[in-house]
C-alpha positions as CSV (number, residue, x, y, z in Angstrom):
1,A,-47.7,-177.7,-96.6
2,C,-46.7,-174.9,-96.5
3,R,-49.3,-171.5,-95.5
4,A,-48.7,-168.3,-96.0
5,C,-47.7,-166.1,-92.7
6,D,-50.2,-163.3,-93.9
7,A,-53.0,-166.3,-93.9
8,D,-56.1,-164.7,-91.6
9,C,-56.2,-166.1,-88.0
10,G,-59.6,-168.2,-86.5
11,P,-59.6,-170.3,-84.5
12,G,-57.8,-174.2,-84.9
13,E,-56.2,-172.0,-88.2
14,Y,-53.6,-169.4,-88.8
15,Q,-56.3,-166.8,-90.1
16,Q,-56.1,-163.5,-89.1
17,I,-59.0,-161.9,-86.8
18,P,-60.6,-158.4,-86.3
19,G,-57.9,-156.3,-84.0
20,R,-55.5,-159.1,-83.8
21,Y,-51.7,-159.6,-86.4
22,R,-49.8,-162.9,-86.6
23,M,-46.8,-163.1,-84.6
24,G,-44.2,-165.0,-84.4
25,C,-44.6,-166.8,-88.2
26,E,-41.7,-167.9,-89.4
27,E,-40.5,-171.6,-90.9
28,T,-42.4,-173.6,-89.3
29,N,-43.2,-171.9,-86.6
30,A,-46.9,-170.7,-87.3
31,G,-47.4,-167.7,-84.6
32,S,-49.8,-167.1,-82.5
33,C,-52.0,-163.9,-83.4
34,A,-52.2,-161.7,-80.8
35,A,-54.5,-158.1,-79.8
36,C,-53.7,-155.4,-81.2
37,A,-52.1,-152.1,-78.8
38,D,-54.8,-150.0,-77.0
39,C,-53.4,-146.5,-77.7
40,G,-56.2,-144.1,-75.6
41,E,-57.3,-140.9,-75.5
42,G,-55.7,-138.9,-78.0
43,H,-54.1,-141.6,-79.6
44,F,-55.1,-143.9,-82.6
45,L,-53.8,-146.6,-84.0
46,S,-52.7,-147.6,-87.6
47,G,-50.9,-149.8,-89.5
48,C,-51.8,-153.5,-87.0
49,E,-52.9,-156.0,-89.8
50,A,-51.2,-159.2,-91.2
51,L,-47.7,-159.8,-89.9
52,E,-47.3,-155.4,-88.3
53,P,-48.2,-154.3,-84.7
54,G,-49.5,-150.6,-86.1
55,G,-48.3,-148.1,-83.9
56,C,-50.1,-145.3,-82.9
57,N,-49.9,-142.1,-83.7
58,A,-51.3,-138.6,-82.0
59,C,-55.3,-137.6,-83.1
60,R,-55.7,-134.6,-85.8
61,V,-56.0,-131.1,-84.3
62,C,-58.7,-129.8,-86.5
63,A,-57.3,-125.2,-86.6
64,A,-58.9,-122.5,-86.1
65,E,-60.5,-122.0,-89.0
66,E,-61.8,-125.8,-88.9
67,Y,-64.8,-128.3,-87.6
68,E,-64.9,-131.6,-86.6
69,T,-66.3,-134.0,-89.4
70,A,-65.0,-137.8,-87.3
71,Q,-64.1,-138.8,-84.1
72,C,-61.2,-139.4,-84.0
73,G,-61.2,-142.8,-83.3
74,P,-59.0,-146.4,-82.0
75,S,-57.8,-146.8,-85.7
76,E,-59.0,-144.0,-88.1
77,D,-57.9,-140.1,-87.5
78,R,-59.8,-137.6,-87.1
79,K,-61.6,-135.2,-89.8
80,C,-61.5,-131.9,-90.6
81,N,-62.8,-129.5,-92.7
82,S,-62.9,-125.6,-93.7
83,C,-66.4,-123.4,-91.5
84,A,-65.5,-121.6,-94.7
85,G,-67.4,-125.1,-96.3
86,I,-69.8,-125.2,-93.0
87,A,-73.9,-125.7,-94.0
88,V,-75.0,-121.9,-94.1
89,C,-77.0,-120.9,-90.8
90,P,-81.3,-120.3,-91.5
91,E,-82.5,-116.3,-92.3
92,S,-82.1,-114.1,-90.1
93,T,-79.1,-116.0,-87.7
94,F,-75.4,-116.1,-88.1
95,R,-73.1,-119.6,-87.7
96,V,-71.1,-118.1,-84.1
97,G,-68.1,-120.5,-82.6
98,C,-67.2,-122.5,-85.8
99,G,-63.3,-123.7,-85.7
100,G,-60.9,-125.3,-83.3
101,G,-63.0,-128.3,-83.7
102,S,-66.3,-126.8,-83.3
103,E,-69.3,-126.5,-85.7
104,G,-70.2,-123.4,-83.9
105,T,-74.0,-122.6,-83.7
106,C,-76.3,-120.8,-85.3
107,E,-77.7,-117.7,-83.5
108,A,-80.1,-115.1,-84.2
109,C,-78.8,-111.3,-85.3
110,T,-78.8,-108.6,-82.9
111,M,-81.4,-106.1,-84.1
112,P,-81.5,-102.2,-83.5
113,G,-82.7,-100.6,-80.8
114,V,-85.3,-97.5,-81.7
115,S,-82.2,-95.2,-80.5
116,D,-79.4,-97.4,-82.8
117,Y,-78.6,-97.0,-86.2
118,Q,-76.5,-100.3,-88.4
119,V,-73.4,-100.0,-89.1
120,S,-73.3,-103.3,-90.7
121,A,-75.3,-106.0,-91.8
122,C,-75.8,-109.5,-90.3
123,T,-73.9,-112.0,-92.6
124,T,-73.5,-116.5,-92.5
125,A,-70.8,-116.1,-91.0
126,A,-71.0,-112.1,-88.9
127,N,-73.8,-110.3,-86.4
128,A,-75.1,-107.5,-87.5
129,V,-72.6,-104.3,-85.7
130,H,-74.8,-101.5,-85.0
131,G,-74.2,-98.1,-83.0
132,A,-75.9,-95.4,-80.4
133,C,-77.7,-92.6,-82.0
134,G,-76.5,-90.4,-79.4
135,A,-72.6,-91.3,-81.1
136,L,-73.2,-89.5,-84.4
137,T,-72.6,-85.6,-85.0
138,C,-74.1,-82.7,-87.5
139,P,-72.9,-79.9,-88.5
140,E,-73.5,-76.8,-86.1
141,E,-76.8,-75.6,-86.6
142,H,-78.1,-78.6,-87.2
143,F,-80.1,-82.1,-86.6
144,R,-80.2,-85.6,-86.8
145,R,-83.6,-86.7,-88.0
146,G,-85.1,-89.9,-88.7
147,C,-82.1,-92.2,-86.7
148,G,-82.8,-95.6,-85.2
149,D,-84.7,-98.7,-85.8
150,G,-80.9,-99.6,-88.3
151,A,-81.7,-96.5,-90.2
152,M,-78.8,-93.8,-89.2
153,G,-81.8,-91.0,-90.7
154,E,-80.0,-87.4,-91.6
155,C,-78.5,-84.4,-90.8
156,V,-81.1,-81.4,-91.1
157,A,-81.6,-77.2,-90.8
158,A,-82.1,-76.1,-87.9
159,S,-85.4,-73.4,-87.8
160,K,-84.2,-70.2,-87.7
161,P,-86.6,-67.8,-85.2
162,G,-86.9,-64.4,-86.7
163,A,-87.6,-60.3,-85.4
164,D,-90.4,-61.8,-83.6
165,D,-89.0,-65.1,-82.5
166,Y,-88.6,-66.7,-79.2
167,Q,-87.2,-69.7,-78.0
168,T,-89.3,-72.2,-76.1
169,S,-86.4,-74.9,-76.3
170,A,-83.3,-76.2,-77.4
171,L,-81.9,-77.0,-81.0
172,T,-80.5,-80.6,-79.2
173,L,-78.7,-83.8,-81.0
174,S,-82.2,-85.1,-82.7
175,E,-84.7,-83.2,-82.2
176,D,-85.8,-78.9,-84.0
177,R,-85.3,-76.0,-81.7
178,E,-88.9,-74.8,-81.4
179,V,-90.4,-71.4,-81.2
180,A,-93.6,-69.2,-80.6
181,K,-94.1,-64.7,-81.3
182,C,-93.1,-62.8,-78.8
183,A,-96.6,-61.1,-78.9
184,E,-97.8,-64.7,-76.8
185,L,-95.5,-64.4,-74.2
186,R,-97.4,-60.9,-71.4
187,C,-96.0,-59.1,-68.6
188,A,-98.1,-57.7,-65.3
189,A,-99.8,-53.8,-65.6
190,G,-97.4,-51.1,-65.9
191,K,-95.1,-53.5,-67.6
192,W,-93.8,-54.2,-71.2
193,R,-91.1,-56.2,-72.9
194,R,-88.2,-55.1,-73.7
195,G,-85.3,-57.9,-75.6
196,C,-87.5,-60.2,-77.7
197,G,-86.7,-61.7,-80.8
198,F,-84.3,-63.7,-82.7
199,G,-84.8,-66.8,-80.2
200,A,-84.2,-64.2,-76.9
201,E,-86.8,-64.7,-74.6
202,G,-86.2,-60.6,-73.1
203,E,-87.2,-58.9,-70.2
204,C,-90.2,-57.3,-68.8
205,V,-89.7,-53.5,-67.1
206,A,-92.1,-51.5,-66.0
207,C,-93.2,-48.4,-68.4
208,T,-91.6,-44.8,-68.6
209,L,-94.3,-42.2,-66.7
210,A,-95.0,-39.3,-66.9
211,G,-94.1,-36.0,-65.0
212,P,-95.7,-33.5,-63.3
213,A,-94.8,-31.0,-66.7
214,Q,-95.0,-34.2,-68.8
215,Y,-97.2,-35.9,-71.4
216,E,-97.8,-39.6,-73.4
217,A,-97.3,-38.9,-76.4
218,S,-97.4,-43.3,-76.8
219,A,-99.1,-45.4,-75.0
220,C,-97.0,-48.7,-73.0
221,G,-97.5,-51.9,-74.8
222,T,-96.5,-55.3,-75.0
223,D,-93.6,-54.3,-77.1
224,L,-92.8,-50.9,-77.1
225,D,-92.7,-48.4,-73.8
226,A,-94.9,-45.0,-73.4
227,T,-93.3,-42.1,-75.2
228,V,-93.3,-39.0,-73.2
229,A,-93.4,-35.6,-73.9
230,S,-93.1,-31.9,-72.5
231,C,-96.2,-30.3,-72.2
232,A,-94.5,-26.8,-73.3
233,V,-94.2,-28.1,-76.4
234,L,-97.3,-29.6,-76.9
235,A,-98.5,-25.9,-76.3
236,A,-96.2,-24.5,-78.1
237,T,-98.9,-25.9,-81.1
238,C,-102.2,-23.5,-79.6
239,P,-103.8,-20.7,-81.9
240,A,-102.4,-17.6,-80.9
241,G,-105.0,-16.4,-78.0
242,E,-104.8,-19.7,-76.4
243,Y,-102.9,-21.5,-74.1
244,R,-103.3,-25.1,-72.8
245,T,-104.9,-26.4,-69.6
246,G,-104.2,-29.6,-68.1
247,C,-101.6,-31.7,-69.3
248,G,-99.1,-32.9,-66.9
249,T,-98.7,-36.3,-65.2
250,G,-99.9,-38.2,-68.4
251,Q,-102.3,-35.9,-69.3
252,A,-102.7,-33.8,-73.3
253,G,-105.1,-31.5,-71.8
254,S,-106.3,-29.3,-74.3
255,C,-106.2,-25.6,-75.6
256,V,-108.8,-23.1,-74.5
257,E,-109.3,-19.6,-75.5
258,C,-107.5,-16.8,-73.2
259,S,-109.5,-15.6,-70.4
260,D,-110.0,-11.2,-71.5
261,T,-111.3,-10.9,-68.0
262,C,-109.9,-8.3,-65.5
263,P,-111.3,-6.0,-62.8
264,E,-111.5,-2.5,-64.0
265,G,-108.4,-1.1,-64.6
266,S,-106.9,-4.1,-65.5
267,F,-105.8,-6.0,-68.5
268,R,-104.5,-9.3,-69.1
269,E,-101.1,-10.5,-69.8
270,G,-98.6,-13.3,-70.0
271,C,-101.7,-15.3,-71.8
272,G,-100.2,-18.5,-74.2
273,G,-98.2,-21.7,-74.3
274,V,-99.5,-23.4,-70.6
275,D,-99.7,-19.9,-69.3
276,P,-103.4,-18.7,-68.5
277,G,-101.6,-15.1,-67.9
278,K,-102.5,-12.6,-64.7
279,C,-104.4,-9.1,-64.7
280,T,-102.1,-6.1,-64.7
281,A,-103.1,-2.8,-63.2
282,C,-103.4,-0.7,-66.2
283,Q,-100.7,2.6,-66.2
284,A,-101.7,5.5,-64.7
285,C,-100.9,8.5,-66.9
286,A,-98.7,11.0,-64.8
287,A,-99.5,14.8,-64.8
288,G,-99.4,16.2,-68.5
289,E,-99.5,12.7,-69.7
290,Y,-103.0,12.1,-71.5
291,I,-103.5,8.2,-73.0
């Protein structure tokens, strides 16, 4: 009786056994079962069955955007799927390294630091991107408030020192300037502060001192110099019949009545201003004259 050559090999029969094919079956020769080839690493065997020995094929290489779902085996090619269809990572994690056959790993999203702001959020496929607050700028006379821990903050107008304010700390990228009142500054005795205000601290300078013929019209204060004037100008304010005594070296003195006491035969002349006058001898009448 005749049998088909592609009948399965088996012990004592013309049967195929797994992993073998029938070789040399023709006419009255049943042939024999031979082992399918071992293709080795990086290859797989296909088509080895019945009367065909099949052939070795190079295993598929997953593309840059694919990961391996089934390994390349002795008789099966490698299977690859797109990374776009891979399972989503848990919350607060993202997938890194998927592609070229690898499915990658789920990594924890990077959290912003106290001095960082968020440029882009963490997604299932990419980590968050952060920038340094110090790299952000604001317009002139502004500073950035509230930047850090992921927030970008906002630009805020800086404080402006007034006419009686001086600056105690400078304006920075992230801090407003600090100001204080000029009145809080003190100078040593005999000095006053000049030029304080609109942010400037000014400087301590010596108070103006009145000279021997000057009086102090206004005292030296914390932020004002002394005002001095001539005693002669002040003496002019004394009423008629009076002169100013004690004026000079800062003192105003006072107005006193001109003295009318002079020795017999003399009289006072020149009293006024700062001059008490002097006693002058009376003129004697010449012969042939009378008073």
